[in-house]
N, C-alpha and C positions, 0 to 999 in steps of 0.2 A: 498522495498528500496534496497539499494544496498550496502551490506557490504561484505568485504572480510573475508573469514573464518579464515585466519591465523592471522587476526588482532583483531577480536572480538569474544566473546564467541558465540558458535553456536546459542544459543537461541536468543541472541540479534540480531544476524545476520539475523536470519530467521524472525523476526517479525516485527516490527512495522508497521506498518505502513500502508501507504495508498497510495502509489503512484499510478501510472496509472494502475495498474493491469497489470503488465507485460509490460506495455508500458512505455515509458518514461513517459508516461502518467500514468503509473501505478507504484506503488511503491512496493517494495517487501522486505523491510528490516524489521528487527524485533525490531527496537528500540522502544519498548514500546509504541506505541500510535497507531500503526497501523500495523498490519500485512498488508503488502501491496503488490502492484503489479507493475511491471515495464514495461516500454515500450520497445519493442524490437527495436533494432537499427541495421538494416543491410539490404542490398539488393544486388541483382545480378547486377543491372544496376548501372554503375558508377554514373550516374546522380542522382540516387535515394539515394545512401548512402553518397554522397558528403556532407561534413560539410560546411554549409554556416553561415555567421555571420551578425547579425543585430545590428546597433548602438541603444542602449536603454538608457533611462534616469535612473539615480540612484534613484532619489526621484520624483515621479510623483506629489506629493502633496505639493511641495515647489518650487514655481517659481523662487526663488532666488538661488536655487541650480542647477547649470548648468552641474554638473558632469555626464559623460556617461560611458558606458561599452559595451562589445561585448557579445551578446546573441546568442547561437547556434540554428540553425534551419535546417530542411531538406525539400526537395521538391520532389514530384513524379508527373511528368506531363504526365505519360504514358496514362492515361485515359481521359485527359482533352479534351473536345470539346468546341470550341468557344461558348460563351454564357452560358456554364455550370456553376454549382455551385462551391463554394470553400469549401473544407472540412479542418478543422483545428483541429488536434489532440493536446491536451493540455498535456504538460509534468507535472510530479509530483515529489515526493520526492526521486528521484533517477536519474541516467543518462538517457537521452532520448535514446531510443533504436531503431536504424535504422531497425531492423528486421520488425518493424511495417510499414515501408515504402514499404515492399515487400509482406507481408501477413497480414491477419486479415479481419474480417467481414466488416470493414469500406471500405476496398479496393474493396470488392465485390460490395458494394453499389456504390462506385465511378465509377467502370467500367460500371455499368448499367445506371448511371445517368450522365456520362460524366464530372466528377468532377476533379478539380485540388486538389491535396492533399499536405498539409503543416503540419509540426510538429514543435512546438516551445518548447524548453527545459525551464524548470522552473528556475527562478533566484536562485542562490546559490546551484544548484545541477548539477551533471555531470561536463561539462566544462564551464558552465555559471557562471563565478566568478565576481560578481560586485565589490567586495572589496578585499583588500590585504590579509585579513585573516578572520577567523571566530570568532573574538572577540565578546563578548556580545554587545559591542557598535555598531559594524558593523551589527550584526544580527537584529538590529532594522529596517533595510531595507528589511527584509525577512517577508513577510506577504501575505495572500491571496489577500488583497486589492491591494498591489503593483503588485502582479502577474497578477491580472485582468487588471490593468492599462497597464502592459507590453503587454498583449494580445490586448488591445484596440489600443495602439500605433502601434503595429506590424500590426494589421489588417488595420489601416488607411493608414500607409505608403506603405504597400504592395499593397493595393488597388490602391493607386495613381501611384506607379511606374510600376505596372504590368497591369494597365488598368482594375482592378477588383473591383473598387469602387461600381459599380452598380450590381455586381453579388450577388447572395444569399449565404451567408456564414453559414455553419453549424459547430458547435463546438462538439467535441467528447472527452470523457475522462472516465476513470474508477477509482473508489476509490476516493481518494482526488481530482484528476483531474476531476472525474465525478461531484463532488460538484462544482468545478470551472466552468465546462461546464454549469451547471444549473445557477450558479451565474453570469456568463458572459452574458447569455441571460437576466437574471433579471436586471442587473445593466447597461448594454449597449445594450438595445433592438434595437437601431438604427444601430448597427454594426453587430449584429449576428441575423440571421433569425430564427434559430432553434437549438436545442441542444439534444444530446443523452447522458444522465447522468447516466452511468452504475455504479451500486454498490456504489452509492454516499451517504455518511453519511452527510445529510444536517442539522442535528440537533447536535449542539455542547453540550457536557455535561462533567463536570469534572469527575464524577464517571460513569463508563460504565460496571457494573457487568453483564448486560444483555449479553455481549459478551460470557462470560463463561456459561451462561444459554443456549445459542444456541449451544455451544460446547456439553453440556450434551445431548440436544435433538438430535443433529446430530449423536453422538456416539450411543445413544439409538435406532436410526432409523436402525442401522446395527445390534445391539444386545442389548436387554434391560438390560442385565447384565453388559455390557461393562463399562458404566460410574460409576456403583456401585462399580465395581472392581477397577477402577481408583481412586475413592474416598477412598476406604479402603487403597490402597497403599499410597496415599498422606497423609492420616491421620496417618498411621504408621510412615512415614518419619518425619512428624512434631513432633511426640512423641519422636522419636530417637534423633532428633536434640536438645532435652532438656537435653540429657545425654552425656557428653563428652566421656564417655567410648565407645560409638558407632561410634565415628568420624572416627576411623581407618577403620572400616568396610565400612562405607558410602563412604569414599575416594576410596576404592577398587571397591565397587559395581557400582559406577557411573564413575569410571575412571577419577577422578579429577586430575588436573595438579599438585596440591600441597596438602599437608595434610590439611584436613578441619579444619578451625578455625572459631568459631562463637563468635565474640566479640561484636556484636550488633544485634538488630532485623533486621537491613538492610542487614547484611550478610546472615541470614537464609532466608529472603524474596527473596533476589537475587537468591539464589540457587533454592528455590521452584518455583519461576517464570520461571527460565530457564528450569527446567524439565517439567513444565506444558506447556511451549512453544512448546515442541515436538508435543503435541496433538493439540494445538491451530493452529499451522501452517498447519498441515495435514488437519484439518477440513476446514480451510479457503480456501485451494486450492484443495480440494478433486477432484480427477479424472478430472482435467482440462487439457487443451491442451498447457501448457507452453512449451512442448517439441519442438514446431515449432520454438522457438527462437534459440535453439541449431542448428536445421537443417539449418536455415537461415545463422547462423554464419559459419557453416561448408561449405556451398555452396560458401562462399566468401573466404574460405581459412583461416578463423580465428577459434580459439577455442572459446568456450563460454566466454563471458565477466564475470568478477567477479560478476557484478550486476545481471546477468541473470542466472549465473551458479547454484546458490542455488536452485532456483525454478525449473530449468530444471532437474537437477539431481534427485530431490526428487519426481518426478511425479509418480514413481512406488510405493511409500509408500502412501497408502490410508487408509481411515477409516477402511476398511475391514482388511487390514494388521495389523494395530495397535490393533484392537479388537481381531484379531486372536491371537496375542501375549498375550494380557491380559486374554484371555480365556484358555490359554494353561497351564493346571495344572502340566504338567511335568516339567515346569520351576521353580516350587516352589509356595510360597504364592504370593498374589497380589503385595506385595512390590518387590519381586524378579522379577516378570514379568514387573513391572514398570522400574526397572533397565535394564531389557533386551530391552525394548523399547528405552531407552536412548542410549544403546550401538548400537542398530540397526541404529538409526539416525546418530550417530557419524561415523559409518562405511559407511553409505550411502553418507555422505558429506565429507568423508576422514578427519575427525577431530581426532587427536591423543589423545587428552585429553580435559576435560572441565575445563576452567578457571572460577571458581565460586567465585573468590575473588572480593568482592564489591569494595575495594579500587582501584583495577586495572581498574575496569569499570569507576570509577570516574576519574582516571588519564587519561584514553583514551577520555572520554567525555569532559574533560576540556582542552584538547589540541586544541588550536585555529588555528593551521597551516592547510593549504590546503593539506599538506602531512600527516596530523595526521590520526590515525587509525579510527576515527569516521567521517572523512571528506567526506566519500562516501555518507553520508546522515544522519547518526545517530545524530550528534550534531545539525544539522539543523532541522531535523524533530521534535526531542524532544523539541527544542526551540519553534516550532510552536504549539506543544501541550500545552506548558506552557503559551504561549502568546496569543493563540486564541481558541484552540479547546478542551483541556482536553483529552477525549477519553481513560481514564485510565481503563484498563481491570482488575479490582480488584476482589478479592475473597469475596467482601462484600455482598454476596447473599447466602442463604442456598440452593438454587436450582441449584448448580453447583458442579463439582467434586473436586475442589482444595481448599487449604487453605494456609494461611501464607503470602500472599502479598496484604495487605489491601491498601485502597486509601492513607492513610498517608505515607506509604513507597514510593509510586510513586510521590506524590506531593512534598515530601521533596527533591527529586532530582532536582526539578525546582529551589529551593533555592541553592542547592549545585553547580549546573552547571551554573546558570544565575542570581542568586540573585533575583529570582522572588518568592514572598511569596505565601502561600496558598490562602490568601485573594485576592491577585492580580490575581492569576489563575482564581478564581471564578468570579471576576469582568470582566476579559477578555472574558471568555466564555459567560457571560450574554450579553456583548456588541456584540459578534459575532452573537448570535441569534437575537438580536435587529436589527442588520444591514442587515442580510440576510433573516430573517423570520423563520428560523428553519423549522419545519413541515408545517408551515403556508405560505410557499412560494406562491406568487401570480404572475403569468406571463402567458405565452402561448407558444405553440410549444416546449415544453420540454417533452421528454419521459424518464421515470425512470425505467430501467430494474434492477431487483435484483434476487438473487438466495436464495432459502429457506435454503440451507445448510450453506450459508455464514453468519457468525455472524454479519457482518456489516449491514445486512438488518434491524437490530433492530433500526438503526438510519436513515433509509432511507424511501422513499415513496413507499409503497407497495400496495396502493389502489389509484385508480384514484382520483385526486383532482377535476378536471373538464375534459371535453372532450378534452380540449387543453393542459391538464397536466396529461396525462395518465401514469399509472404504468403498468409494465410488470413483474409479479411475477412468477419466473420459479421454479417449484417444483423439488427438487432433484439436483439442480446445485449449484456450489460454486461461489467464488468471481470473478466477471468479465467474467464469462464463455461465455456470448454471444459475447464478443469482439474477441475471438480467432477464427482462421480459422475453418471452418466446417470440420468434419471428420465422417467416417462411424459409429463409435460407439456412436455418440451424441444421447442423449435422444430425442425422438420425440418432446417433449415440448420445448427443446432448439432450435431445427431447426425451430419450429413454431414461437418462440419468435423472432429469427433473421428475419424471413419472415415478421412478423408483424411490426417490426421496419422499415424495408424497405418500406412497404406500407405506413406507416406514413410519412416517408421522401418524398416518391413520391407525396403524397397528399399535404404536406406542401410546396413542391418546385414547384407546378404547377404555 
């Protein structure tokens, strides 16, 4: 997702979500529902990075509502050969990132297959503003179903105006947009011929403690003691938070912006979730190639955009680095090492202090202006988790290293921000699985790549459903790894996965 560090607390900034995996299609914010990945937006060629605008319907499911708005999209015609396929990169819960119009595995495929490449920004993210503000009343037009209908209408009109109606269209996406890619093929099989649904959580669930279970296993794969030390540190902090006499020291240890005050369980849960987020984000994006986004931005004379900056800057902080800090006895006990990790992350992202005041977070998240501190994607994405997906990464499992932010803490935010009750969240999640099929998705020509290190694989397809619905499970890789440009240090199995996906596309496009 895409949040600016000066506006939101680091951990919230780094997490949520699910966007496109670094693509616009990927999301990389950390607003609690998805640590995500964002699409890169940038390109050398003027034509590639030029913003184009498509007239889109506000409500696809109400014929009596004729309102329209402008949706942003990008085109790369560099590889297109007449008669070739059309590749459509789907935007997610952050700004569409033009860097993906210049680099990425999908462009390698496009060059080999003579494809025209399009990228459509998701409604309510980036510059695609369908409504005057982000009021809860307006957010009712934000849903995966409306987004899929946007894609369908875009595909239909672009097909007609560009003479591409009879071309074979292939949808690409990573993280939440990966789910959209799969669902686009599922719900509109007459419009999309095949889909590459990377790191796609296709099963909605209110409570997602499995996320942190994968974090434990991923840390343990580096050093078996690492998650044990993290757990000791987290448990120590939880105990100290029960004694106000420790608050002054905690404020100093973690460089908080204001003296720690715990007035409710929400305050302590927010602090604990924020500090756990340091580990969650590093695991999700471990040793990936987000750095190419910054390179693309520089080649165009821009600095990295706020939405891509977090991911790019932190690529040097890996599981190995965090476990190295947690194993360093010279830093003190596990609690002291945990604080050292927090300071390392703040230094890495140039954050001067941590704002752990829950009331400030509520203030930011309930600001409905497009200029508000959570308008980069946080308010929108958390609304989607409350109204469709859940995905709450709670500590409600004994098999993970953290404690103190249970499901109740996360679901209460739905009521605070949007007046959506816990019962309504549960009903919405059940409807999502009923509508899309969850793990029981039935379609054809969809490939599901996932990485074993990525906690999101727990909600994805990791084994073939049928020969026409194959999974590509990549050992040792993180969120959306196969979407990034290839590089020399890639694991052999990652290179093989990209090749396998290409062979499938070749076969499906015959």
